[in-house]
C-alpha positions in Angstrom: 89.0 93.3 114.4 91.7 93.3 111.8 91.3 96.2 109.4 91.6 95.4 105.7 92.5 97.5 102.7 90.6 97.9 99.6 87.7 95.5 98.8 89.4 92.2 99.9 88.5 91.0 103.4 91.3 88.6 104.9 90.1 86.3 107.5 92.9 84.4 109.2 91.6 83.4 112.6 88.3 81.8 113.8 88.0 84.6 116.3 87.9 87.2 113.4 85.4 85.0 111.6 83.1 84.8 114.6 83.3 88.6 115.1 82.5 89.4 111.4 79.6 87.0 111.4 78.1 88.2 114.7 78.5 91.8 113.4 75.6 90.9 111.1 77.2 90.7 107.7 75.0 89.4 105.0 77.6 88.7 102.2 81.0 87.1 102.1 81.9 88.5 98.7 85.6 89.2 98.3 86.4 87.4 101.6 89.6 85.4 101.6 89.3 82.8 104.5 92.8 81.4 105.1 93.8 78.0 106.5 91.0 77.8 109.1 89.3 74.8 110.8 85.8 75.8 109.8 84.2 72.5 111.2 81.1 73.6 113.1 80.8 76.9 111.2 79.1 75.6 108.0 75.6 76.6 108.8 76.7 80.1 109.8 78.6 80.5 106.4 75.8 79.1 104.3 73.3 81.4 106.0 75.0 84.2 104.1 75.6 85.0 100.4 79.0 83.2 99.8 79.3 84.1 96.0 82.6 85.5 95.3 84.2 84.2 98.6 87.6 82.3 98.4 88.4 79.6 101.0 92.1 78.6 101.0 93.2 75.3 102.6 90.3 75.4 105.1 88.8 72.3 106.8 85.0 71.6 106.7 82.4 69.2 107.9 81.4 66.7 105.1 79.6 68.3 102.3 80.0 72.0 103.4 82.7 72.6 100.8 80.4 71.3 98.0 77.5 73.5 99.3 79.9 76.7 99.4 80.9 75.8 95.9 77.4 75.6 94.7 76.7 78.8 96.3 79.4 80.5 94.2 82.5 80.4 96.5 85.9 79.3 95.5 87.1 76.4 97.7 90.9 75.4 97.2 92.0 72.5 99.5 95.2 71.7 101.1 97.7 70.1 98.4 99.7 67.1 99.2 101.8 66.4 102.4 103.8 69.8 102.1 104.8 71.5 105.4 104.4 74.7 103.5 101.3 77.0 103.5 100.7 77.0 99.8 98.2 80.0 100.1 100.6 82.1 102.3 99.5 85.8 102.1 102.8 87.5 103.2 106.5 86.9 103.4 108.3 85.0 106.2 109.9 86.4 109.2 113.0 84.8 110.5 111.2 83.5 113.6 108.5 81.8 111.5 111.0 79.9 109.4 113.5 79.0 112.4 110.6 78.3 114.9 112.0 75.7 117.0 115.0 75.5 119.3 116.6 72.8 117.1 116.9 73.7 113.5 116.1 70.3 111.9 112.7 70.5 113.6 111.9 73.9 112.4 109.7 74.8 109.4 112.7 75.7 107.3 114.6 72.4 108.1 111.2 70.3 107.5 110.6 72.2 104.2 114.1 71.4 102.9 113.6 67.6 103.9 110.4 67.8 101.9 112.0 69.2 98.7 114.6 66.4 98.7 112.1 63.5 98.4 110.9 62.3 95.1 108.3 64.6 94.1 104.7 63.5 93.0 102.2 65.5 91.2 100.8 66.9 94.5 104.3 68.0 95.6 105.0 69.8 92.3 101.7 71.5 92.7 102.1 72.6 96.2 105.7 74.0 95.3 104.2 76.0 92.4 101.3 77.4 94.4 103.5 78.3 97.3 106.0 80.2 95.0 103.2 82.0 93.3 102.0 83.1 96.7 105.4 84.3 97.6 105.6 86.3 94.3 102.3 88.0 95.2 103.4 88.7 98.7 106.8 90.1 97.5 105.4 92.2 94.9 103.2 93.9 97.4 105.9 94.3 99.9 108.4 95.8 97.4 105.9 98.1 95.7 106.6 101.2 97.7 110.3 100.5 98.6 113.5 101.5 96.9 115.7 98.3 96.9 119.4 97.9 96.4 120.7 94.4 95.9 124.1 93.2 97.4 125.4 89.9 95.9 128.4 87.9 96.9 129.8 84.7 98.1 128.2 82.3 100.4 131.4 80.9 101.7 132.6 84.1 103.3 133.4 83.5 106.9 132.3 85.5 110.0 135.3 87.1 111.3 137.0 87.7 108.0 137.7 91.3 106.9 135.7 90.9 103.8 132.7 89.9 106.1 133.1 93.1 108.1 133.3 95.0 104.8 130.2 93.7 103.5 128.3 94.4 106.6 129.5 98.1 106.6 128.5 98.3 102.9 125.0 97.1 104.1 124.9 99.6 106.9 125.7 102.6 104.7 123.1 101.6 101.9 120.6 100.6 104.5 120.3 104.1 105.8 118.8 105.4 102.6 117.6 102.1 100.8 116.2 98.7 101.4 119.0 96.2 101.1 118.1 93.0 99.5 120.4 89.8 99.4 120.0 86.1 98.5 119.3 85.5 102.1 121.9 83.0 102.9 125.3 83.0 104.9 128.6 84.7 104.0 128.4 88.1 102.3 124.6 87.9 102.1 124.3 87.5 105.9 126.8 90.4 106.4 125.0 92.8 104.3 121.6 92.0 105.9 123.3 92.4 109.3 124.7 95.8 108.4 121.4 97.0 106.9 119.5 95.8 109.8 121.5 97.8 112.5 122.2 100.9 110.2 120.1 103.0 112.8 122.2 101.8 115.7 125.7 103.5 116.6 128.6 102.3 114.7 129.7 100.6 117.9 126.8 98.2 117.7 127.9 96.8 114.5 131.5 96.3 115.9 130.1 94.4 119.0 128.0 92.2 116.7 130.9 91.3 114.4 133.0 90.5 117.1 130.5 88.1 118.7 129.7 86.6 115.4 133.4 85.7 114.7 133.3 83.3 117.5 130.9 81.0 115.2 132.5 81.5 111.8 130.2 79.1 109.9 127.0 77.1 110.1 129.2 74.0 109.8 129.5 71.9 111.9 126.4 73.2 113.8 123.6 75.3 112.3 122.0 75.4 115.8 125.3 77.2 117.1 125.4 79.5 114.1 121.8 80.7 114.6 122.2 81.0 118.3 125.2 83.4 117.9 123.4 85.4 115.4 120.4 86.0 117.7 122.8 86.9 120.4 124.4 89.4 118.3 121.2 91.3 117.8 119.5 90.8 121.1 118.5 94.1 122.8 119.4 96.3 119.9 116.9 99.0 118.6 114.1 98.3 116.3 115.6 97.2 113.1 115.8 98.6 109.7 113.9 96.9 107.1 116.0 94.4 105.0 115.1 91.6 102.6 116.4 88.0 102.0 115.4 86.0 99.1 116.8 82.4 99.6 115.7 79.0 98.2 115.2 75.7 99.5 117.2 74.5 96.3 120.1 75.4 98.5 118.5 74.4 101.6 121.7 72.8 103.0 122.7 76.4 103.7 120.2 77.8 106.3 118.7 81.5 105.7 120.2 84.1 107.8 118.1 85.7 110.6 119.2 89.3 109.9 116.8 89.8 107.1 113.6 91.1 108.7 111.5 89.9 105.7 112.2 86.6 103.9 110.7 85.6 100.5 111.7 82.0 100.4 111.2 80.0 97.3 111.2 76.4 96.3 112.4 76.9 92.9 115.7 78.6 92.3 115.2 79.8 88.8 112.2 81.9 89.9 114.1 83.2 92.9 117.1 84.3 91.0 115.0 86.1 88.4 112.8 87.9 91.1 115.9 88.8 93.2 117.5 90.7 90.2 114.2 92.3 89.1 113.2 94.0 92.2 116.7 95.8 92.9 115.5 99.1 91.1 118.2 101.1 92.8 120.9 98.8 91.3 123.1 95.9 92.5 126.6 95.8 94.1 128.6 92.6 93.3 131.1 91.6 95.9 133.7 88.8 95.0 132.0 85.5 94.7 132.2 82.3 92.5 129.7 80.5 90.2 126.5 81.8 91.7 127.7 85.4 91.8 129.1 85.3 88.3 125.6 84.0 87.0 124.0 86.8 88.8 126.2 89.4 87.2 125.3 88.3 83.6 121.6 87.7 84.4 121.4 91.3 85.6 123.6 92.4 82.5 121.0 90.6 80.3 118.2 92.6 81.9 120.2 95.9 81.5 121.2 95.0 77.9 117.6 95.0 76.7 116.3 97.6 79.2 115.2 101.2 78.2 116.5 104.3 79.9 113.8 104.3 82.5 114.4 100.6 83.6 118.2 100.1 83.4 119.8 100.2 86.9 123.5 100.5 88.1 125.7 97.6 88.4 128.8 98.0 90.6 131.5 95.3 90.6 133.7 95.5 93.8 137.3 94.3 93.5 139.3 95.5 90.6 141.8 92.8 90.7 139.3 90.0 91.3 137.0 91.0 88.5 139.8 91.6 85.9 142.3 88.8 86.9 140.9 86.1 89.2 137.6 86.0 87.4 137.8 88.4 84.4 134.2 89.3 84.2 134.7 93.0 83.8 136.3 93.0 80.3 133.3 91.0 78.9 130.8 93.1 80.7 132.3 96.4 79.4 132.2 95.0 75.9 128.7 93.8 76.2 127.6 97.2 77.5 129.4 99.4 74.8 126.9 101.6 72.9 124.0 100.3 75.1 121.8 102.3 77.6 123.5 100.3 80.3 127.1 101.6 79.4 127.3 104.5 81.9 125.7 102.4 84.5 128.3 99.8 84.9 131.2 100.5 87.4 134.2 98.8 88.6 135.7 99.9 92.0 138.2 98.9 94.5 136.1 99.3 97.8 132.6 98.9 99.4 132.8 102.5 100.2 133.2 103.6 96.5 130.3 101.1 95.6 128.1 102.7 98.2 128.8 106.2 96.7 127.9 105.2 93.2 124.7 103.6 94.3 123.7 106.5 96.6 124.5 109.0 93.9 122.4 107.2 91.3 119.5 106.8 93.9 119.7 110.6 94.6 119.5 111.5 91.0 116.6 109.2 90.5 114.7 111.1 93.2 
């Protein structure tokens, strides 16, 4: 029988349900029964005290849901035709999202197709409920972890030197902290890869990078891109934890499989805010375009109004890039002047320098 923590009893299989009922329980108070086909179980449920129980997206024989409600249970039905589990209790794994040999048939591919159609009331409700469930799951997952963010361009190709640099940054940071990214391709994939294999010998990362370079992009074939990624980590030791936070708003870009936990959102605005907020150990910004610049100033806004206990380091990598190509640094420095954030913003030339700044700050925080 699955053990539960605290007062909530989570029941996620009919086998677990039968064992608990056969064990003689007389009350279902604080039970959360999730996504089960409960047809044929109505009499057994109603023979107990159901007040305080919650049934999420379950199926019942006719009238049983009304009887449960009358007995004090909360019964929340499935919503619309969404392929998503709107009451999901945990983050995704890569294998759950990419759960079929052909990406277009996978949960991730089907969810993206669903988000592209004209949304009705049930669809918008399903999206909101799903993202709320992911919020709760992520808050639980992140609560006892020290997380550093790595942001950067999605267009970075496997095989590029900058991709290898991002992967090595992830590896250095991943030995001490949990590395979080936006969960997509490019620099995000590279940082998740490095963090995932940070317990393996350096040669393992080099071998993976060499193999990945043979399929530089998810275009023209997502299936080939995913197959190469899975091949690159096959047979390696148990991975270090690393987090991806992608969105179906950019669903034409598949999530990378190197993040061991994936908090995927329907809404991009929520995803962006959450991604920045959970990075308690700071954020490294690699060269990127519009999305990365947006993230720099969203994070700057958080730090601008933060107190001394909640402000976190911001490290921009690429002196020429952030002062000439996209001159973000001068404005960021002016914005920070005289604020709590001023000593926490840094402009460096290399990923190695960025890692040193973050790890020094994490050490002083401990």
